[in-house]
C-alpha positions in Angstrom: 62.2 118.2 106.8 59.3 116.2 105.2 55.8 115.5 107.0 53.7 113.6 104.5 50.9 111.3 104.7 49.5 109.4 101.4 45.9 109.0 102.8 43.4 107.1 101.0 41.9 108.4 98.0 44.5 111.0 97.5 46.3 111.2 94.3 49.6 113.5 94.6 52.2 115.1 92.0 55.5 115.7 93.3 56.8 119.0 91.6 59.7 121.2 91.8 63.0 122.0 89.8 65.4 119.9 89.0 67.6 119.0 91.6 65.2 119.5 94.1 65.3 116.0 95.4 61.5 114.7 93.2 62.9 111.7 91.9 65.4 110.8 95.3 61.8 111.1 97.2 59.9 109.0 94.9 62.8 106.3 95.1 62.5 106.7 98.8 58.5 105.7 98.5 59.3 102.4 96.2 61.9 100.8 98.9 64.8 102.3 97.2 67.6 104.6 98.4 68.9 105.5 101.6 67.3 107.6 104.0 70.3 109.8 106.1 68.2 111.7 108.4 64.2 111.1 110.0 62.0 107.7 109.5 59.6 106.7 106.8 56.4 105.6 107.6 53.5 103.3 106.0 55.1 102.7 102.6 52.7 100.1 100.9 54.1 96.4 100.7 53.3 96.7 97.0 55.0 99.6 94.8 55.3 99.9 91.1 58.1 102.3 90.0 58.8 103.6 86.7 61.8 106.0 86.2 65.0 106.9 84.4 66.5 105.2 87.3 64.2 101.9 86.9 64.8 101.9 82.9 68.8 102.5 83.5 68.3 99.1 85.9 66.6 96.7 83.7 68.9 98.0 81.0 72.1 97.3 82.9 70.2 94.1 83.8 70.1 92.8 80.4 73.6 94.2 79.5 74.5 91.5 82.4 72.7 88.8 80.7 74.3 88.8 77.6 76.7 86.4 76.4 77.6 87.1 73.4 81.8 87.5 74.2 81.6 83.9 75.1 79.7 82.3 72.2 80.3 85.1 69.0 76.0 85.5 69.1 74.5 88.4 68.8 72.2 88.5 71.9 68.6 90.1 71.0 67.9 90.0 74.4 65.1 89.1 76.5 61.9 88.8 74.5 59.7 91.7 75.5 56.7 89.6 76.3 58.7 88.3 79.3 59.9 91.3 80.4 56.0 92.5 81.0 54.9 89.2 82.5 57.7 89.3 85.4 56.0 90.7 87.9 52.4 89.1 86.8 50.8 86.6 84.7 47.9 88.6 84.0 48.2 87.8 79.9 44.2 89.2 79.1 45.5 92.4 80.9 48.8 92.6 79.0 47.0 92.1 75.2 44.4 95.1 76.6 47.9 97.0 77.2 50.2 96.1 74.2 46.9 97.0 72.2 46.4 100.7 73.4 49.9 101.5 73.3 50.1 99.8 70.1 53.3 97.8 70.7 52.2 94.0 69.6 54.7 94.0 66.8 57.5 94.0 70.0 56.3 91.1 71.6 59.0 88.7 70.9 61.6 91.0 69.7 64.8 91.7 72.8 64.4 94.3 75.2 68.1 95.6 73.9 66.6 96.3 70.6 63.6 98.3 71.4 64.4 102.3 71.3 63.8 105.3 74.4 60.2 105.3 73.9 59.4 101.8 73.2 61.4 100.8 76.1 59.5 103.2 78.0 56.1 102.0 77.1 57.1 98.6 78.3 58.2 99.4 81.9 55.0 101.8 82.0 52.9 98.6 80.7 54.7 96.3 83.0 54.5 98.8 86.0 50.5 99.1 85.1 50.3 95.1 85.0 51.4 94.6 88.6 48.6 96.4 89.8 50.3 97.5 93.3 48.9 99.4 95.9 51.4 102.3 94.6 52.7 103.1 91.5 55.1 105.4 91.5 56.1 107.0 88.1 58.9 110.1 87.6 58.7 111.8 84.6 56.0 109.4 82.8 55.0 111.3 79.5 58.9 111.8 79.1 59.9 110.0 75.6 56.3 108.8 74.7 54.9 110.1 71.2 51.5 112.1 71.5 49.4 109.0 70.9 51.6 107.3 73.8 51.3 109.9 76.3 47.6 110.4 75.6 47.2 106.3 76.1 48.6 106.5 79.5 46.9 109.7 80.7 43.7 107.7 80.5 44.7 104.7 81.8 46.1 106.6 84.8 42.5 108.5 84.9 41.0 105.2 84.9 43.2 104.1 87.5 43.3 106.7 89.8 40.2 105.4 91.8 41.7 101.8 92.5 45.1 102.5 93.1 47.4 105.2 95.0 49.3 107.2 92.0 52.2 109.4 93.0 53.8 111.6 89.9 57.0 113.3 89.5 56.5 116.2 87.0 58.4 119.4 86.0 55.5 120.8 84.1 52.1 121.9 85.2 50.6 121.6 82.2 51.2 117.5 82.2 49.1 117.3 86.1 46.3 114.8 84.7 42.7 115.5 85.8 42.8 112.8 88.6 45.2 114.5 91.1 43.9 115.4 94.0 47.1 117.2 95.6 50.3 118.9 94.7 53.9 118.8 96.7 56.7 121.2 95.9 60.0 120.6 96.6 
């Protein structure tokens, strides 16, 4: 039984052991998943979410688009630039994020060819570009190198005054300083 309000000006971290339901709650906030009992109200109309599930969905979508079995041509996949601009057309912001994360050389590369860490950076930039009312990041620092983790921390700190942010984390040492509230599951 959860009764929770994400009020204006609050920034949340959801924590707890594996299997506690943190990711399921994040999915519900993002408009995915199924409510088996109770209700959910007041979800923002625009929400961007990065999780291992959203990463798997995008990779699966890319696999389904692959027609190499019929054409005998090895598909590179959708170029990273297209993936990044699917939710927005803000190319000036794109250039800034690409520079900060250091992924300029990946923009014309097929999404399917990226490493796990590169994929994670692309998904984070994509969510940040969306400039949604609510940003949900499930284990956002996993798969990132030290520099990318620092860049993400800085960007989230900058964004926290303009956007509601919910972070799902496993480790207390990952809680950014802008987080004002903690939910334990």
